[in-house]
N, C-alpha and C positions, 0 to 999 in steps of 0.2 A: 270246405265240405262241412260246414257245422251243422246243417240241417239233415244229416244223413238218416236219423231215425224216421223222420216223416217220409222221406224219400223211398225208403226201403218198404214202407207200408203201401205205397202206390204202385199198382200193377203196371200203369202206364209209364211212370218214370222208369221202372225196372225194365220194361221192354225196350224203352229208348236206350237206356244204357247197355243193355245186352246187345242191341244192334251196333251201337257205336263200338263196344268192346270187341265184337267179333269183325268188325269192318274199320279197323283203326285208321286207315289211310283215306277213308271216304269223307267227303263233304256232300252234305245233301239239304235240300230245301225243305220246309215244312210239308209241302205237298208230297215230296219223296218219302219223307219220314212217316207221314200218316198213311201212305200206301203201304209201306213195309210193316207198320205195326197195326194196321187195320183198324185206325181210330179217326175220328172227327178232326178235321184240320185245324180247327179253332182251338180245340182242347190240347192237341199236339203242340200248336204254337206257344201256348201258355206253359206247358211242361218244358219245352225247349228253353224258354227264357228263364225259368226257375233253375233248370240244370246249368245254364250259363251262369247264373248268379252264385251257384254252389261250386263254380270253377270246374265241373265235369266236362262241360262243352265250351267251345268257343264259337262265338258268332262273328261270321265274315259279312258285314254289311255293305250293300251297295244301293244305289238309289231305286233299283227296280226290284231287288229281292235280298234276302238274307240266306246264306249258307251256314250249316252248323257242321262242326268237326269235333272229334273227341280230343280231350286234353292232352298234352305230351307230358304232363307232370307224372313222374315214375311212382310218387307216393300215392297220389290219387288213383292212378291205374292199379296199383297194387290193392288198395282197399276195394275197388270195384271188383276185381278178380276174386277176392275172398268173399265179398258179398254174393257174387253170382253163384260160387261154389257152395256157399251156405244155403242159398235159397234153392238150388238143384237138390241137395241132400235133403231138404225138408219135406 
């Protein structure tokens, strides 16, 4: 999660992190996530891959699609929790 400062400045990344933080057991496709966050699928796919690179999300790749799920790393989850609380308070 080295690039968190850039991430917290992106509303899209924040929406996606919030979605997965509130639905930690879910696995969803770019189409599903774009519906939930009400953004263009191509932009969402790029953001999802950036979040995978930061270890916030996990990509479950198959030949036909990729599903994304929230990290199971307790330290990262804790950081996201604090970040979301901080953003709500602002």
